[in-house]
C-alpha positions as semicolon CSV with decimal commas, in nm:
position;residue;x (nm);y (nm);z (nm)
1;M;3,242;7,099;-5,370
2;T;3,541;6,874;-5,288
3;P;3,567;6,498;-5,348
4;T;3,521;6,435;-4,974
5;D;3,193;6,629;-4,953
6;T;2,884;6,420;-4,894
7;P;2,537;6,494;-5,038
8;F;2,436;6,610;-4,690
9;D;2,721;6,865;-4,682
10;T;2,624;6,990;-5,028
11;R;2,264;7,033;-4,918
12;E;2,369;7,221;-4,604
13;H;2,588;7,451;-4,813
14;Y;2,303;7,517;-5,056
15;M;2,058;7,590;-4,771
16;A;2,309;7,832;-4,617
17;L;2,345;8,017;-4,947
18;M;1,966;8,040;-4,987
19;A;1,926;8,166;-4,630
20;R;2,190;8,433;-4,692
21;K;2,019;8,534;-5,017
22;R;1,682;8,565;-4,841
23;L;1,845;8,773;-4,566
24;Y;2,001;9,013;-4,816
25;G;1,673;9,033;-5,006
26;S;1,480;9,108;-4,688
27;L;1,727;9,378;-4,585
28;T;1,711;9,539;-4,929
29;L;1,330;9,535;-4,924
30;G;1,324;9,678;-4,572
31;I;1,557;9,963;-4,667
32;F;1,349;10,036;-4,977
33;V;1,023;10,045;-4,777
34;A;1,182;10,266;-4,511
35;L;1,306;10,512;-4,775
36;M;0,964;10,517;-4,943
37;V;0,782;10,582;-4,613
38;A;1,030;10,851;-4,505
39;G;1,015;11,019;-4,846
40;F;0,636;11,014;-4,849
41;M;0,611;11,159;-4,498
42;L;0,858;11,437;-4,583
43;A;0,677;11,523;-4,908
44;D;0,337;11,516;-4,733
45;D;0,460;11,747;-4,455
46;R;0,596;12,000;-4,705
47;N;0,297;11,980;-4,937
48;A;0,044;12,263;-4,943
49;G;-0,234;12,015;-4,862
50;G;-0,249;11,677;-4,695
51;F;-0,240;11,366;-4,913
52;W;-0,504;11,171;-4,723
53;S;-0,739;11,469;-4,690
54;G;-0,704;11,544;-5,061
55;L;-0,731;11,185;-5,182
56;P;-1,115;11,183;-5,189
57;H;-1,108;11,487;-5,419
58;V;-0,866;11,342;-5,676
59;F;-1,146;11,295;-5,931
60;D;-1,304;11,637;-5,877
61;F;-1,124;11,803;-6,170
62;P;-1,204;11,526;-6,424
63;A;-1,565;11,539;-6,305
64;D;-1,576;11,917;-6,357
65;V;-1,431;11,877;-6,707
66;L;-1,691;11,615;-6,802
67;R;-1,971;11,820;-6,645
68;D;-1,867;12,129;-6,839
69;T;-1,808;11,941;-7,166
70;A;-2,123;11,726;-7,179
71;P;-2,365;12,012;-7,269
72;K;-2,118;12,141;-7,532
73;L;-2,036;11,825;-7,726
74;A;-2,147;11,993;-8,048
75;L;-1,864;12,244;-8,005
76;L;-1,597;11,975;-7,962
77;P;-1,515;11,929;-8,336
78;G;-1,468;12,303;-8,372
79;H;-1,233;12,309;-8,074
80;L;-1,032;12,023;-8,224
81;V;-0,986;12,221;-8,546
82;T;-0,899;12,537;-8,351
83;Y;-0,622;12,374;-8,150
84;L;-0,485;12,152;-8,427
85;P;-0,220;12,412;-8,532
86;A;-0,094;12,419;-8,172
87;L;-0,063;12,040;-8,178
88;I;0,128;12,058;-8,508
89;E;0,361;12,314;-8,350
90;T;0,422;12,075;-8,058
91;I;0,497;11,789;-8,298
92;N;0,732;12,013;-8,496
93;I;0,918;12,107;-8,177
94;A;0,954;11,738;-8,090
95;A;1,066;11,644;-8,443
96;V;1,330;11,917;-8,479
97;S;1,466;11,861;-8,128
98;T;1,480;11,484;-8,186
99;L;1,670;11,522;-8,514
100;T;1,910;11,779;-8,367
101;G;1,964;11,583;-8,047
102;A;2,011;11,253;-8,233
103;G;2,276;11,409;-8,459
104;L;2,467;11,549;-8,162
105;A;2,423;11,218;-7,977
106;M;2,572;11,025;-8,267
107;V;2,885;11,242;-8,267
108;L;2,922;11,229;-7,887
109;S;2,871;10,852;-7,878
110;L;3,140;10,790;-8,140
111;L;3,381;11,019;-7,955
112;S;3,315;10,839;-7,624
113;T;3,336;10,474;-7,737
114;R;3,656;10,282;-7,670
115;G;3,818;10,163;-7,990
116;L;3,637;10,423;-8,200
117;A;3,712;10,756;-8,032
118;R;3,904;11,015;-8,229
119;W;4,081;11,129;-7,912
120;P;4,090;10,835;-7,665
121;R;4,217;11,050;-7,378
122;L;3,906;11,269;-7,402
123;I;3,660;10,979;-7,369
124;P;3,586;11,062;-7,000
125;V;3,525;11,426;-7,094
126;F;3,266;11,339;-7,360
127;R;3,100;11,087;-7,128
128;R;3,069;11,340;-6,848
129;L;2,928;11,589;-7,099
130;M;2,655;11,340;-7,191
131;D;2,590;11,282;-6,820
132;I;2,541;11,656;-6,768
133;L;2,307;11,688;-7,067
134;R;2,108;11,389;-6,946
135;A;2,095;11,495;-6,582
136;V;1,953;11,845;-6,627
137;P;1,573;11,828;-6,683
138;E;1,430;11,987;-6,996
139;I;1,211;12,222;-6,793
140;V;1,515;12,371;-6,613
141;I;1,694;12,439;-6,941
142;A;1,374;12,579;-7,091
143;L;1,318;12,818;-6,799
144;V;1,671;12,955;-6,834
145;L;1,635;12,996;-7,210
146;I;1,292;13,159;-7,178
147;F;1,449;13,414;-6,943
148;V;1,718;13,484;-7,205
149;L;1,529;13,441;-7,535
150;G;1,169;13,502;-7,430
151;G;0,873;13,268;-7,463
152;G;0,815;13,059;-7,773
153;P;0,902;12,727;-7,934
154;V;1,277;12,796;-7,976
155;P;1,365;12,758;-7,604
156;A;1,163;12,436;-7,590
157;M;1,337;12,298;-7,897
158;I;1,686;12,373;-7,762
159;A;1,605;12,236;-7,417
160;I;1,465;11,909;-7,550
161;A;1,751;11,874;-7,801
162;F;2,012;11,904;-7,523
163;H;1,842;11,643;-7,307
164;T;1,788;11,417;-7,609
165;A;2,159;11,436;-7,696
166;G;2,253;11,317;-7,348
167;A;1,996;11,038;-7,334
168;L;2,050;10,905;-7,687
169;G;2,427;10,949;-7,662
170;K;2,434;10,695;-7,379
171;L;2,224;10,446;-7,576
172;F;2,416;10,501;-7,899
173;S;2,752;10,445;-7,727
174;E;2,631;10,108;-7,596
175;V;2,529;10,014;-7,950
176;N;2,870;10,123;-8,082
177;E;3,050;9,894;-7,839
178;N;2,887;9,591;-8,007
179;A;2,983;9,697;-8,360
180;D;3,223;9,488;-8,566
181;L;3,560;9,664;-8,599
182;K;3,679;9,472;-8,904
183;P;3,532;9,724;-9,154
184;V;3,700;10,004;-8,960
185;E;4,035;9,824;-8,971
186;G;3,995;9,760;-9,344
187;L;3,921;10,127;-9,411
188;A;4,215;10,233;-9,197
189;S;4,447;10,005;-9,397
190;V;4,366;10,194;-9,718
191;G;4,425;10,535;-9,560
192;A;4,068;10,641;-9,469
193;G;4,034;10,921;-9,214
194;W;3,847;10,895;-8,884
195;L;3,527;11,047;-9,020
196;Q;3,532;10,815;-9,322
197;R;3,592;10,511;-9,099
198;M;3,296;10,603;-8,880
199;W;3,062;10,692;-9,166
200;F;3,132;10,389;-9,383
201;G;3,245;10,133;-9,125
202;I;3,029;10,191;-8,816
203;V;2,719;10,390;-8,907
204;P;2,581;10,130;-9,156
205;Q;2,602;9,865;-8,882
206;V;2,436;10,065;-8,606
207;S;2,190;10,282;-8,801
208;P;1,889;10,048;-8,745
209;N;1,941;10,065;-8,367
210;Y;1,999;10,439;-8,388
211;F;1,674;10,484;-8,576
212;S;1,479;10,264;-8,334
213;Y;1,603;10,456;-8,029
214;A;1,539;10,791;-8,202
215;L;1,177;10,693;-8,273
216;L;1,127;10,599;-7,910
217;R;1,276;10,930;-7,804
218;F;1,048;11,115;-8,047
219;E;0,745;10,981;-7,860
220;I;0,894;11,101;-7,531
221;N;0,973;11,442;-7,679
222;I;0,612;11,495;-7,789
223;R;0,506;11,467;-7,428
224;A;0,799;11,681;-7,313
225;S;0,719;11,960;-7,559
226;A;0,357;11,960;-7,440
227;I;0,470;11,989;-7,078
228;L;0,709;12,274;-7,157
229;G;0,415;12,469;-7,297
230;F;0,303;12,520;-6,938
231;V;0,607;12,739;-6,873
232;G;0,553;12,954;-7,181
233;A;0,740;12,750;-7,443
234;G;0,453;12,751;-7,692
235;G;0,267;12,462;-7,847
236;I;-0,044;12,287;-7,728
237;G;0,075;12,287;-7,366
238;Y;0,050;12,666;-7,361
239;E;-0,306;12,650;-7,492
240;L;-0,394;12,385;-7,233
241;K;-0,259;12,603;-6,954
242;N;-0,473;12,896;-7,072
243;A;-0,786;12,682;-7,101
244;M;-0,737;12,539;-6,751
245;S;-0,660;12,881;-6,604
246;W;-1,001;13,015;-6,708
247;G;-1,171;12,741;-6,504
248;Q;-1,539;12,664;-6,540
249;G;-1,674;12,759;-6,880
250;K;-1,352;12,672;-7,065
251;F;-1,316;12,311;-6,958
252;D;-1,470;12,195;-7,286
253;E;-1,168;12,346;-7,465
254;A;-0,936;12,171;-7,218
255;A;-1,114;11,843;-7,296
256;A;-1,056;11,897;-7,670
257;I;-0,685;11,960;-7,608
258;F;-0,658;11,648;-7,391
259;L;-0,824;11,450;-7,669
260;L;-0,586;11,587;-7,933
261;L;-0,283;11,503;-7,719
262;F;-0,409;11,153;-7,651
263;L;-0,478;11,082;-8,019
264;A;-0,140;11,221;-8,127
265;I;0,053;11,011;-7,875
266;V;-0,142;10,695;-7,964
267;I;-0,094;10,748;-8,340
268;F;0,280;10,812;-8,315
269;D;0,323;10,526;-8,071
270;Q;0,156;10,287;-8,315
271;L;0,355;10,420;-8,611
272;S;0,689;10,395;-8,435
273;S;0,606;10,045;-8,303
274;H;0,518;9,936;-8,656
275;V;0,845;10,076;-8,795
276;R;1,053;9,918;-8,517
277;N;0,887;9,579;-8,565
278;A;0,947;9,597;-8,940
279;M;1,312;9,680;-8,883
280;I;1,351;9,392;-8,636
281;A;1,187;9,150;-8,881
282;E;1,413;9,271;-9,163
283;K;1,721;9,230;-8,943
284;K;1,622;8,875;-8,849
285;A;1,558;8,791;-9,215
286;R;1,917;8,889;-9,297
């Protein structure tokens, strides 16, 4: 706005900006809707069955499970005990893969953060490595490893750990960029090496955020390890696949597995939320 502009000119300019913003918003929305419609039509054409013809039957499987489980409610506690070791195996897979992936993510994030990297020229290399680890789905890695190593929890653990390293590495590097560099400079002035500068100057600052993100990733990895069981990677997902494959007569066991998974996810979600809230409150108190 110049000194010669009148209130009318300012209003006209504002209205023009708003009209342009609405036009861009409408175009963006139109493109998004067009892509959604085109994608849906393509997926529906290539699907084994039609979406609209199958929509009325979407609740058929849950109804069959309830119908098969209702007369066998007395057997449900026994099924829960039977499949509890498989759930523990799934949780163990998620825990080990989260710890392994978080450790690798911490190293990759420090090596890919400007101002902290040990080899600044290799920052793009480490960032692209995290992109690759993050881009490849766990199930693809698991299928390759199952072909090489055979079925079991080890392929699932390695697959989830790789994906976790890529996902957490991106988050950790963003946390590192907000760290105070004064402790690092002080350690460097007394002759500390790179590893010592990172361990004593950066990690104490960012560890609460690291821990919070790792807990969130642990919840995700529980679900991922259960899904990988469907491709032969062990755990409760493998038992669920077997129970569902038998069909009628075994749906009560599938219901027990669903219940165990639901309870495990809810419990760990509540625990991690409680820990994160406590950490946030402690940080604010400081």
